[in-house]
C-alpha positions as CSV (number, residue, x, y, z in Angstrom):
1,M,131.4,94.7,51.1
2,A,129.6,95.0,54.1
3,D,126.3,93.7,55.0
4,R,124.4,96.1,57.6
5,T,124.1,93.7,60.0
6,T,123.0,94.8,62.9
7,F,125.4,93.5,65.9
8,K,124.4,92.1,68.9
9,E,126.2,93.4,71.7
10,P,126.2,90.0,74.1
11,D,125.1,90.6,77.8
12,L,126.8,87.8,79.9
13,S,126.7,87.7,83.6
14,H,129.8,87.4,85.4
15,R,129.2,83.7,85.8
16,E,128.1,82.8,82.6
17,V,131.7,84.6,81.8
18,L,133.4,82.3,84.1
19,E,131.8,79.1,82.9
20,V,133.1,80.2,79.2
21,L,136.1,81.1,80.8
22,I,137.4,77.6,82.6
23,G,136.8,76.1,79.4
24,L,138.9,78.8,77.1
25,L,141.5,78.4,80.3
26,S,141.7,74.9,80.8
27,M,142.6,74.2,76.4
28,L,145.1,77.0,77.1
29,F,147.1,75.7,80.4
30,V,147.4,72.3,78.7
31,A,148.7,74.0,75.3
32,M,151.2,76.3,77.0
33,V,152.0,73.6,79.4
34,S,153.0,71.4,76.6
35,S,155.6,74.0,75.3
36,T,157.7,73.6,78.1
37,I,156.8,70.4,80.3
38,V,159.6,68.1,78.1
39,S,162.2,70.6,79.3
40,T,163.2,68.0,82.4
41,A,161.8,65.2,80.3
42,L,163.9,65.6,77.2
43,P,167.2,63.5,77.9
44,T,164.7,60.7,78.8
45,I,163.4,61.2,75.6
46,I,166.1,60.9,73.1
47,G,167.6,58.8,75.2
48,D,164.9,56.4,74.7
49,L,164.4,57.2,71.7
50,G,167.5,56.8,70.0
51,G,168.1,61.0,69.1
52,S,170.9,63.5,69.1
53,Q,171.4,66.7,70.4
54,T,170.0,68.4,67.8
55,S,166.9,66.4,67.8
56,Y,167.1,67.4,71.6
57,T,166.8,71.1,69.9
58,W,163.9,70.7,67.6
59,V,161.5,68.7,69.7
60,V,161.2,72.0,71.6
61,T,161.9,74.4,68.3
62,T,158.9,72.7,66.1
63,T,156.5,73.5,68.4
64,L,157.4,76.9,69.1
65,L,157.4,77.2,65.2
66,A,154.0,75.7,64.4
67,L,152.9,78.0,67.2
68,T,154.5,80.6,65.9
69,V,154.0,80.5,62.1
70,T,150.0,79.5,62.7
71,S,148.9,81.9,65.1
72,P,148.2,84.6,62.3
73,I,146.1,82.5,59.9
74,W,143.9,81.6,63.1
75,S,143.9,85.0,64.6
76,K,142.4,86.1,60.6
77,L,140.3,83.1,59.9
78,S,138.6,83.7,63.3
79,D,137.2,87.5,62.2
80,L,136.0,85.5,59.1
81,F,134.5,81.9,60.7
82,D,132.8,80.9,63.5
83,K,135.2,81.4,66.6
84,K,133.6,78.2,68.2
85,L,133.8,76.1,65.6
86,L,137.7,77.2,65.2
87,V,138.3,76.7,68.7
88,Q,137.3,72.8,68.4
89,I,139.1,72.4,65.6
90,S,142.5,73.4,66.7
91,G,141.9,71.7,70.8
92,V,141.3,68.8,68.4
93,L,144.0,69.2,66.5
94,F,146.5,69.1,70.0
95,L,145.1,66.5,71.3
96,L,145.9,63.8,68.2
97,G,149.5,66.1,68.5
98,A,149.1,65.3,72.6
99,L,148.3,61.1,71.9
100,A,150.6,60.7,68.6
101,A,153.3,62.0,70.8
102,G,153.2,59.8,73.7
103,F,152.9,56.8,71.3
104,S,155.9,57.7,69.5
105,Q,158.2,54.6,68.4
106,N,161.4,57.4,66.8
107,V,162.5,61.1,66.6
108,P,160.8,61.9,63.4
109,Q,157.7,60.7,64.5
110,L,158.0,62.7,67.9
111,L,158.5,66.1,65.6
112,A,156.1,65.0,63.2
113,A,153.4,65.1,65.9
114,R,155.2,68.0,68.2
115,G,154.2,69.9,65.2
116,L,150.6,68.7,65.4
117,Q,150.6,69.9,68.4
118,G,151.9,73.2,67.6
119,V,149.1,74.1,65.0
120,G,146.5,73.5,67.9
121,V,148.8,75.6,70.0
122,G,148.9,78.2,67.7
123,G,145.0,78.0,67.4
124,L,144.4,78.0,71.0
125,M,145.9,81.0,71.8
126,A,145.1,83.0,69.0
127,L,141.3,81.9,69.7
128,S,141.2,82.5,73.2
129,Q,142.1,86.4,72.9
130,A,139.6,86.5,69.9
131,I,136.7,85.0,72.0
132,I,137.7,86.8,75.0
133,G,137.6,90.2,73.3
134,S,134.3,89.1,71.2
135,I,132.1,88.3,74.6
136,I,133.3,91.5,76.8
137,P,134.1,95.1,76.9
138,P,137.4,96.3,76.9
139,R,136.8,98.0,80.5
140,E,135.6,95.2,82.2
141,R,138.3,92.3,79.7
142,G,141.2,93.7,82.1
143,R,139.8,91.0,85.0
144,Y,138.9,88.3,83.1
145,T,142.2,88.4,80.3
146,G,144.0,88.7,84.5
147,Y,142.6,85.3,85.1
148,M,144.3,84.4,81.5
149,A,147.8,86.2,81.9
150,A,148.2,84.2,85.2
151,T,147.2,80.7,83.7
152,M,149.5,81.3,81.3
153,A,152.1,82.5,83.5
154,V,151.1,79.2,86.0
155,A,151.5,77.4,82.8
156,T,155.2,78.7,81.4
157,V,156.6,78.2,84.4
158,S,155.2,75.1,85.9
159,G,155.5,72.7,82.6
160,P,159.1,72.1,84.1
161,L,157.4,71.1,87.5
162,M,154.8,68.5,86.0
163,G,157.7,67.3,83.6
164,G,159.8,66.1,86.4
165,L,157.0,64.5,88.2
166,L,155.2,62.5,85.8
167,V,159.2,60.8,84.3
168,D,160.0,60.4,87.8
169,S,156.6,58.5,88.9
170,V,154.7,56.9,85.8
171,G,157.0,57.8,82.7
172,W,158.0,60.5,80.2
173,R,154.6,59.3,77.7
174,W,152.1,60.6,80.0
175,C,154.1,64.4,79.3
176,F,151.9,64.6,76.4
177,W,149.2,61.6,77.4
178,A,148.4,64.1,80.7
179,A,146.8,66.7,78.5
180,V,144.2,64.6,77.0
181,P,141.6,64.5,79.4
182,I,142.4,68.3,80.6
183,S,141.5,69.3,76.9
184,L,138.4,66.8,77.0
185,V,136.8,68.6,79.8
186,G,137.5,72.1,78.1
187,L,136.0,70.7,74.7
188,G,133.0,69.8,76.7
189,M,132.8,72.9,78.9
190,L,132.8,75.1,75.5
191,Q,130.5,72.9,73.7
192,R,128.2,73.4,76.7
193,F,128.6,77.0,77.8
194,L,130.1,79.1,74.2
195,H,127.8,80.8,72.6
196,L,128.4,83.3,70.1
197,E,126.3,85.1,67.2
198,H,128.4,84.2,63.9
199,H,127.5,86.7,60.9
200,R,128.1,84.7,57.7
201,R,129.5,86.6,54.7
202,D,131.8,86.2,51.9
203,A,135.2,85.9,52.8
204,R,138.7,85.3,50.5
205,I,141.4,83.4,51.9
206,D,144.7,85.1,51.7
207,W,146.4,82.0,50.5
208,W,149.3,83.9,49.6
209,G,149.6,86.5,52.5
210,A,149.7,82.7,55.0
211,I,152.7,81.0,52.8
212,L,155.0,84.0,52.7
213,I,154.5,84.8,56.8
214,S,155.6,81.4,57.1
215,L,158.5,81.3,55.7
216,A,159.1,85.3,56.8
217,A,158.7,83.7,60.4
218,S,160.3,80.2,60.4
219,L,163.5,80.8,58.3
220,P,165.0,82.9,60.9
221,L,163.8,80.8,63.0
222,I,165.0,77.8,62.1
223,W,168.9,79.8,61.0
224,V,169.2,80.8,65.1
225,S,168.3,77.0,66.0
226,F,171.7,76.5,63.8
227,A,174.0,79.5,64.1
228,G,177.1,79.4,66.5
229,D,177.1,75.6,66.3
230,R,176.7,74.0,62.5
231,Y,178.1,77.2,61.2
232,D,179.2,80.6,61.7
233,W,176.5,83.8,62.7
234,I,177.9,85.6,59.8
235,S,178.1,82.4,57.2
236,A,176.8,81.7,53.8
237,E,174.7,79.8,55.4
238,T,173.1,83.0,57.3
239,A,173.1,84.5,53.9
240,A,171.1,81.4,52.6
241,F,168.4,81.9,55.2
242,L,168.2,85.4,55.6
243,V,167.9,87.0,52.2
244,P,164.7,84.5,51.1
245,S,163.8,85.9,54.6
246,A,164.0,89.1,53.9
247,L,162.5,89.2,50.2
248,A,159.3,87.1,51.7
249,V,158.9,90.5,54.3
250,V,158.9,93.0,50.9
251,A,156.8,89.8,49.7
252,L,154.4,89.7,52.2
253,V,153.9,93.6,52.3
254,L,153.2,93.9,48.5
255,V,150.5,91.1,49.2
256,E,149.0,92.5,51.8
257,R,148.5,96.2,50.5
258,R,146.2,94.3,48.1
259,H,144.7,92.3,49.1
260,P,140.6,92.5,50.3
261,E,141.1,90.5,53.1
262,P,144.5,90.4,54.2
263,L,146.4,88.3,57.1
264,I,147.7,91.5,59.2
265,P,145.3,94.7,58.0
266,G,147.5,97.7,57.4
267,R,145.0,100.0,59.6
268,I,145.7,97.6,62.5
269,L,149.7,97.0,61.7
270,F,150.4,100.6,61.4
271,E,148.3,102.0,63.9
272,R,149.9,103.7,66.6
273,T,149.3,102.0,69.7
274,T,149.1,98.5,67.9
275,S,152.6,99.6,66.3
276,L,154.4,100.5,69.7
277,A,152.7,97.5,71.4
278,I,154.6,95.2,68.5
279,I,157.7,96.1,69.8
280,G,156.9,96.1,73.6
281,S,155.3,92.3,72.9
282,I,159.4,91.4,71.2
283,A,160.7,92.6,74.9
284,V,158.3,90.7,76.7
285,G,158.8,87.4,74.4
286,I,162.5,87.6,75.5
287,A,161.8,88.3,79.4
288,Q,158.6,85.5,79.6
289,F,160.3,82.4,78.0
290,G,164.2,83.2,78.0
291,T,164.7,83.7,81.8
292,S,161.7,80.8,82.8
293,V,164.5,78.2,80.8
294,F,167.1,79.9,81.9
295,L,166.5,79.9,85.7
296,S,165.6,76.2,85.6
297,Q,168.9,74.7,84.4
298,F,170.6,77.4,86.8
299,F,168.9,76.1,88.8
300,Q,169.5,72.3,87.8
301,V,173.2,72.7,86.5
302,A,174.7,75.4,88.4
303,Q,173.3,74.8,92.1
304,G,172.8,70.7,91.5
305,F,168.7,70.6,92.1
306,S,167.0,67.8,90.7
307,P,164.9,68.8,88.1
308,T,161.4,68.3,90.1
309,D,163.1,70.7,92.8
310,A,163.9,73.0,90.3
311,G,160.7,73.3,89.4
312,L,159.8,74.4,93.2
313,L,162.5,77.0,93.1
314,M,160.9,78.0,90.4
315,L,157.1,79.0,92.3
316,P,158.2,82.6,93.4
317,L,158.1,83.8,89.2
318,I,154.7,81.8,89.5
319,L,153.3,83.9,92.4
320,G,154.6,86.8,91.2
321,S,152.7,86.7,88.0
322,M,149.7,85.7,89.1
323,I,149.2,88.7,91.5
324,G,151.2,90.9,88.3
325,A,148.0,89.6,86.5
326,T,145.0,89.5,88.5
327,A,145.6,93.0,90.3
328,S,146.2,94.6,87.3
329,G,143.6,93.3,85.5
330,M,141.3,94.1,88.1
331,L,142.5,97.9,89.1
332,I,142.5,98.2,85.1
333,T,138.7,96.9,85.3
334,R,137.6,99.1,88.1
335,T,139.3,102.2,87.1
336,G,139.1,102.0,83.0
337,V,142.4,103.4,83.2
338,W,145.5,101.2,82.1
339,K,148.9,102.6,81.2
340,P,150.3,103.8,84.6
341,Y,149.5,99.9,86.1
342,M,152.1,99.2,82.4
343,L,154.4,101.6,83.0
344,V,154.8,100.5,86.8
345,G,154.5,96.4,86.0
346,T,157.3,97.5,83.2
347,V,159.7,99.5,85.7
348,I,159.5,96.5,88.2
349,L,160.4,94.1,85.4
350,I,163.4,95.6,84.7
351,V,164.5,96.3,88.3
352,G,164.1,92.0,88.7
353,L,165.7,91.2,85.6
354,G,168.6,94.0,86.9
355,L,169.1,92.3,89.9
356,M,169.0,89.0,88.5
357,G,172.2,90.4,87.0
358,F,174.3,89.7,90.0
359,T,173.7,86.4,90.2
360,D,176.3,84.0,90.4
361,H,176.7,80.6,92.0
362,T,177.2,81.9,96.1
363,T,173.7,83.6,95.3
364,P,171.4,82.3,98.1
365,I,167.9,81.2,97.1
366,W,166.1,83.3,98.8
367,H,167.8,86.2,97.2
368,L,166.5,84.6,94.1
369,S,163.5,84.1,94.9
370,A,162.8,87.9,95.3
371,Y,163.9,88.9,92.1
372,M,161.6,86.0,90.4
373,I,158.8,87.8,92.6
374,L,159.5,91.6,90.5
375,M,160.1,89.7,87.5
376,G,156.6,87.7,87.7
377,L,155.0,90.8,88.9
378,G,156.3,92.4,85.7
379,Q,155.8,90.0,84.0
380,G,152.2,89.1,84.4
381,T,151.3,93.2,84.4
382,L,152.3,93.3,81.0
383,M,151.3,90.0,79.2
384,Q,147.7,90.2,78.8
385,N,147.4,94.0,78.6
386,L,149.7,94.5,75.9
387,V,147.2,92.5,73.9
388,L,143.9,94.5,75.6
389,V,145.0,97.9,74.5
390,V,145.6,97.1,70.9
391,Q,142.0,95.3,71.4
392,N,140.3,99.1,72.6
393,T,141.0,100.2,69.4
394,V,139.2,98.4,66.7
395,D,135.9,96.8,66.4
396,V,135.0,93.4,66.9
397,R,134.9,92.3,63.3
398,D,138.7,92.8,64.0
399,I,139.6,91.3,67.4
400,G,141.3,88.3,66.2
401,T,143.6,89.7,63.6
402,A,144.5,92.7,66.1
403,S,144.9,89.6,69.1
404,G,147.4,87.4,66.9
405,V,149.4,90.0,65.7
406,V,150.5,91.2,69.5
407,S,150.9,87.0,70.4
408,F,152.6,86.8,67.2
409,F,155.4,88.9,67.8
410,R,155.6,88.0,71.7
411,S,155.9,84.6,70.5
412,L,158.4,85.5,67.5
413,G,160.7,87.5,69.8
414,G,160.4,84.5,73.0
415,T,161.8,82.7,70.4
416,V,164.1,84.1,68.3
417,G,165.6,85.6,71.9
418,M,165.8,82.4,73.6
419,A,167.8,81.2,71.2
420,V,170.4,83.9,70.6
421,L,170.7,84.4,74.2
422,G,171.2,80.3,74.8
423,A,174.0,81.2,72.2
424,I,175.5,83.9,74.1
425,L,175.3,81.7,77.6
426,A,177.1,78.7,75.8
427,T,180.0,80.9,74.7
428,R,180.2,82.7,78.4
429,V,180.2,79.3,80.2
430,S,183.3,77.9,77.8
431,D,185.0,80.8,78.5
432,H,184.3,80.2,82.5
433,I,185.3,76.4,82.0
434,A,188.6,76.6,80.1
435,T,189.6,79.4,82.5
436,G,188.7,77.3,85.2
437,L,190.4,74.5,83.8
438,Q,193.5,76.1,82.8
439,A,193.9,77.3,86.4
440,K,194.4,74.2,88.3
441,G,196.8,72.7,85.8
442,L,194.0,70.9,83.9
443,P,193.7,69.7,79.7
444,V,191.1,72.2,78.0
445,P,189.4,70.3,75.6
446,A,189.0,71.4,72.2
447,D,184.8,73.5,72.3
448,G,186.6,74.9,76.1
449,G,184.1,72.1,78.1
450,G,180.7,73.8,77.9
451,S,179.0,71.3,75.9
452,N,178.8,68.2,78.3
453,L,176.3,68.7,80.3
454,D,176.2,64.7,81.3
455,L,177.2,65.9,84.9
456,D,177.5,62.7,86.8
457,S,180.6,60.6,84.6
458,L,182.4,64.3,85.1
459,P,185.2,64.0,87.9
460,A,184.7,66.3,91.5
461,P,187.2,68.9,90.6
462,V,185.3,69.3,87.0
463,L,182.4,69.3,88.6
464,E,182.7,72.3,90.7
465,I,184.2,74.3,87.7
466,V,181.1,73.3,85.4
467,R,179.1,74.3,88.5
468,H,180.2,78.0,89.1
469,A,181.0,78.6,85.2
470,Y,176.8,78.0,84.3
471,G,176.1,79.7,87.9
472,D,178.4,82.8,87.3
473,S,177.4,83.0,83.7
474,T,173.9,83.2,83.7
475,G,173.5,86.3,85.7
476,Y,175.3,88.3,82.3
477,I,171.6,87.1,80.0
478,F,169.7,88.6,82.1
479,V,171.1,92.1,81.9
480,I,170.6,92.0,78.5
481,A,167.3,90.9,79.0
482,A,166.9,93.9,81.3
483,A,168.6,96.2,78.4
484,V,166.0,94.9,76.3
485,T,163.3,95.0,77.9
486,V,164.2,99.0,78.5
487,V,162.6,99.3,74.7
488,T,159.1,98.2,76.2
489,L,159.5,101.0,78.5
490,I,159.8,103.2,76.1
491,A,157.6,102.3,74.2
492,V,154.2,101.7,76.2
493,A,155.5,105.4,77.6
494,L,154.9,106.6,74.0
495,M,151.4,105.3,73.5
496,P,148.8,107.4,73.9
497,P,146.9,107.0,77.4
498,T,143.3,106.3,75.8
499,E,140.3,104.6,77.8
500,L,138.7,101.2,77.7
501,R,135.6,101.2,76.4
502,T,132.1,100.2,77.5
503,T,130.9,98.2,74.8
504,V,132.0,95.1,72.6
505,A,132.0,96.7,69.4
506,K,134.1,100.3,68.6
507,H,130.9,102.0,68.1
508,D,131.7,106.0,66.2
509,E,130.1,109.3,67.2
510,K,127.5,109.9,64.9
511,D,125.9,106.0,66.2
512,P,126.8,106.5,70.0
513,L,124.5,103.3,70.8
514,G,125.2,100.7,68.2
515,L,122.2,100.7,66.7
516,E,123.5,100.9,63.0
517,Q,127.0,99.1,63.2
518,P,127.6,97.5,60.6
519,I,129.6,93.7,60.1
520,D,131.6,92.9,56.9
């Protein structure tokens, strides 16, 4: 039941907001980097710890799985408890996971540490958005969420570059330990400058909802990690994963309808803007996570660049993301209008992905750089602004839940999409390699020859075939990503063009000044 505690609008200067943001973005940066920094270090890590190809996949998947599953739980907790305390707890969990990962002596220890890191990352991502939504009105939030989107974009794309540099210089363990000093600075800044008004209230945690969300999200992610490798996409094993997942979704709907404090309230989930933002976020997640991973692989395998050089070649994508995020944020703040900029950004992203579809092993690097700038501009314009428009539809008491719902589906879409696109790429690569080997009169392995990425061990004629196969196959997955992003364009076009409000709390017409706004 709501008490009649009056919500006091925060009155922070631009400098005070930036001081809070420095702490938040420091934590967010290292959290996002942790998800991608291992991509170039994994061969060394798995070789050193004596792992297998399955271990290779799960070092990345474990973090993404923990992040995706826990994000909506952290988001709901942020609406019930002190956001500052929660973000500090998630930061400490991330730090402990990073330290443990660096000290790991075998693969099981590393996977456990990466899971703990994922729990912390899920909290940092969800709570950062909730805190910004609690201290900055939507009209002014565009500029600051642009900074957050730029940070996330830079972290996502620069992770492989940083990983390559650390492995080549001080060793793979520093891929994890390097996060510690930056995280400590971020925690110190938050303790010093973050001051939030917290209204105590009786809270009932939706434990069954948390369990069912975990099952509904984790089972499909585990399924796509092994489908096409351990078993066929259509098989009894597939049914063993997807049927319980579907039952968990049905049970989740029933539980959430009855619980007084549901993790995903129906009034938020089925609100038109939120529903459309969720649909759009799934496609953006595929474009954001999938394309950066496959681009790094393209540069290393198809073009023969080193991990460090491959990271440097990703800089146009970083540049485009930063420009798209900051420019759109400033324009939205200045005008209070968001829809035209998001529509333009979506079209630019589709064009960039579509042009990447023409990529093959002969494509000049400067062409790829131009395409990546377009992709970055589109991603930067969309990522945080999809969260912003949803936050504008809810009151401050639901800001964490609303933000988390969009982030959850973006991460889920990115993780599942990356697995599916990877499976498609592997199939096309094997076909191209088999065709190339047959044309040269060379024997074709049973798997088509696409599973061997130890390029140094391949004879020159076979190496050339493998490089051309990856170069000529990668463009196909960008075409698929472009087609999926058309869904985002439709979703954004269907969103009602609301104006961003100038207050943190959502006030109704009878109480325009918010003097009687109740907080649960």
